[in-house]
N, C-alpha and C positions, 0 to 999 in steps of 0.2 A: 834235667833228669833228677828225680828224687831217689836217693839211695837209701834202701830200707834194710834193716836187720830184724829178723823175727826171732823172738825168744820163746821157747817152748814149741817143739815141733812134733807133737803128737796130735793126731786127728785134726782138730780145728786149726792148729798151727800150720799143718801142711796145706790146708785150704788157703790160709793167708799167703803162704809161700807161693803157691801156684798163681794166685791172683796178682801178686806184685811182680812175679817173673813174666807175666803176660801183659800187664798194663803198659800202654805206650808212654806213660809219663813217670814210671817207676822202674827201678832196677833192684832186684833182690841181690844185695851185696854180701850178706853173710847170714848164717843161722847159729843159734845158740841153744843148748839144752844141757842140764846137769847130767843127763844120761848120755855118756860118750857115744855109745852105739847108735842111739837115736839121732844124735847130731850128725854122725858120720853118714848115716843112711840118707838123711835129708841133703847133706852136702853132695853125695853122689847123684841123687835124683835131680838136683837143681844146678849142679855145677858151680857151687860157691864154697867159700871157706867155712869150716865148722869150728865152733868154740864151745867150751863148757863154762866159761866165765864171761859175763857180759862186760865187766870193766876192762878185761884184756881185749875183748873185741873192739870196744870203743877206743882203746889206745892204739890199736893196730889198723883200724879201718876208717875210711871217711864215710860217715853215716849222717844222713839228714833226719831220719825218722826211725823210731824203734816201735815195733809192734810186739806187745806183750800178750802172748797167748798161752801162758801157763795156766795151771788149774789149781789143784790142792783141795783142801776141805771146803765143801759147799761151793766148789768151782772158783773160789776167790782167794784162798789163803796164801797162794804163792805169787800174788801180784805185786806185793809191796816192795820187795827188795829190787827186782829189776826195774820197776817204774821209777823208784827213787834214784837208782843209779843213772838211768837215762836222763831224768830231769836234772840231776846234778851236773851231768855232762852237757847240758844245754840243748838236748835233742827234743824234737817234737815227738809225742807219744800217743799211740792208740792202744788202749787196754781192753781186753775182753771183759764182759760183764760176769758177775758183779764187779764193780770197781774194787771191792774187797768185802769179805764177809765179816771183817772186824772194823767197826765204825771209826775207831780212833785212827787206824791206818788210812782209811779212806779220807778222813779229814786232813791228815798230815800230807798225803799226796797232793790234794787240791791246794793246800796252803803253799807247798813247795813249788808247784807249777806256777802259781800266781807270782810268788816272789822271784822266780827265775825268768818269768815272762815267756815261757814256752807254751806251745799249743798242746793241750791235753784233751784227748777225746776218748769216748768209750763206745764199744760196739752195741749201741742201743738201736738195733736195726729195725725194730717193728715200726718206728715212726717214719722210716724212709721209704714211703710208698706214695704213689699219686693220690690214693684215696685219703690218706692222712693229710697230705698237703692241701687237697681240696677242702677237707673239713676245716682246717685251720683258716683257709681263705674265707670260708663262709662266716666263721666267727669274727675275723678281723673286719669284714665288711658289714658286721652287725646284722646279718641276716637271721641269726638266732634270736636277736634281741638280748634282753637281760638273761644271763646264764642261770638256769634253774637246777638241772641235774645232769649227771654223767655216770652211766653204768658201764662197767667193763667185765667181760668174762674171758679168762684165759685158762684153758684146760688141755692137758696132754697126758699121755700114758708114759709114765716114768716109774719103773719098779725100783729104782735105786733108793736106798733107805739108810743113808750113811749117818745122818745126825737128826736130832729133833727138829731143827729149823731148816733142813736142806731144801724143802719145797719153797719156803718163803724167800730165802736168800738167793737161791740159784735161779728161780723162774721169774719172780715178780719185779725185778728191775725193769723188765720189758713192759708189763702191764701198767705199772705205776708211771713209768716215763711217758707212755702214750697219754695217760690221763693228765699229767702235768703239761705235756706239750699242747694239749687242747685247752685246758681250763686254768693252768697256772699252779701256783703254790697250794699245797695241802696244809691246812692249819691244825686239824685234829682228826684222830682216828679212833675207832672202836672195833675190836676184832674178836671173833669167835672162830675156833678151829676144831677139827675132828680128825681122827685117824681111821683109815680103812682097816679092816680086820688084819691083824698080824703085822701092822706097820709100826715103825719107830718114829718116823717123821710125822709131823702134823700135816697130813697129805691133802686135806681140803680146808679151805679158809674162806671166811666171809668177813669183809672189812668195810665198815661204814666210814665215810669221809666227809669232812667239812672243808671246803675250799676257801682260800683267802678272799675270793671275789664274792663270797656269800652263797654260792651254789653248794648243793649236797651231791654225794655220789656213793657208789657202791662197787666193790670188786669181789667177784667170785672166782676163786682159783682152785685148781685141783691137779694132782698128779695121778688121778685114778680113772681117767676117762679114755675112751677108745680114740685112736688116731684115725679111724675111718671117717670121722665127722669133722666139721670145721673146728679149729682150735681157738679162734678168737672172734669176739663180737663186741661192738662198742656202740652205744646209743647216747646221744647228747641232745638236750632240749633247752630252749629258752622261751621267752614270751612271744617270739615271732615265728619260731619254727623248730624243727627237730630233724636230726639226721641219724642214719644207721650205717656203720661200716661193717661189711660182712667179711669174715675170715681174713683179716689183716689187709689184703690187697684186692680182693675179688670185685667188690663194688661199693659204691656209696650212694645212698638214696636220701634226698632232702625233701622234707614235707613242710611247705609254708603253711602256717596256721590259717591264713585267710584266703586260701586258694585250693581248688580241687586238683590243681596241677602238681606233678611230682617230678623233681629233677633226679635223673639216674645217671651215674657215671659208672660204666662197667669196664673192667680190665679186658683188653683185647690180646689174645695170644699172638696175634699177628704184629701188633705194634707196641704192646705193653709188656708186663712182666710174664715170664714163662712159668713161674712158680714161686713158692715161698723162698727158695734159696736165693732168688734175685734180690731180696731185701739186704742180704749180706753184701752183694756187689754194689747196690745203691748206696749203702752206708759208707763203704770204703771209698767209692768214687767221689762222694761229696767231701770227705776229708782231704783226699788228694787235690781236689779242685780248690778247696780253701787254702791248702798249703801253697799251691801254685799262685794263688791270688795274694799271698802274704797277708791273709786275714789276721786281724788282731786276735790275740788269745781269748778275749772276752766274747768274740763273735763266733767262736767255733760251735757248730751245731752238734747236739748230742755230746756235750762237753763232759769233762770229769766233774765239774761242779753240778751239772744236771744229774749225773750218775750218783753223786753223793746225796743230792736231794731225794732221789728215789730210795736210796738205801736208808736215809733217815726215816722215811715213812715206814719202811719195812721194820726197822728196829722199834719204832713207836707201836706198830701193830703187834709185835711180839710182846712188848711190855703190857699192852692192853689185854691180850689174851692171858698172860700170866697173872694179871690183877683180877681176873674174873669177868672181864669185859667192860671195865671202866674206860671212859674216854681219856685219851692221852694226847698232850700237845706235841706237835712236831717241831723240832728246832728249826730256826731260820738259818739256812746255810750262809746267807749273806753276812750274818753276824758272827760266824765262827772264825 
């Protein structure tokens, strides 16, 4: 049984608590929040001990894994301290996205996890769908041929307007992670952004990309769209074929270039995902499975290193926009 502590028990943290309390292979052992009332409420709800200091929790409780579901500025500024405390204690860690909105902190977390040999994962849940897995299989089987282009669109309605870069840093760890999951490292970016009327954040972005494998790509992202329509669309093509993923998990269609036949994989509500929220469970289930298997830290899917790589692309896109749209090199995280 994997004993889990959840740090940050507002909204998303409570979802984590409920998941670990119900999963057959995990036990929710304790909760932690800087706000004492919030910690006590979660303690009463789930019947576990409450703490306001993670280091005290780790001293007092036998814990195998720490889930960091804190928020902060741009949904990531409160991740660093609890993640580092958990890593220093030798605990496996799952952190909410973005890994951090501060790139130096993200780099430090990844370095520390590597030095300690702990398993470090991020909640990059958009990749954990049957459609994404099938797309990756098609690529690995060379059914696309030489990769040529990859286009992604991720748009939702989010009226929050906290900072200039809130849209980029809070939303696009997801889109960029899916792009990297399919086509690998991103080498260069060129970005242009605009603000909807009355907004402080650059709420709509257009990002051109060059992949290390030679392919090109594009990301369109926005916080100004209706939630009544599909939020995510992905298209990838190569010299032998093309596929389209509709709305994260709903379907994948593959179009071989030299055939009139089309391969379609649709999600079944009878045997497949019931909705977008299942991506959350899929992601956590996979981390728990890898913990049970004692997977090597380097083999963790949706790892902290991959989250850092996505964040490096975001920061490069921000620098490109600030420069007037000049192309900007993306740092190689393997060299950091």
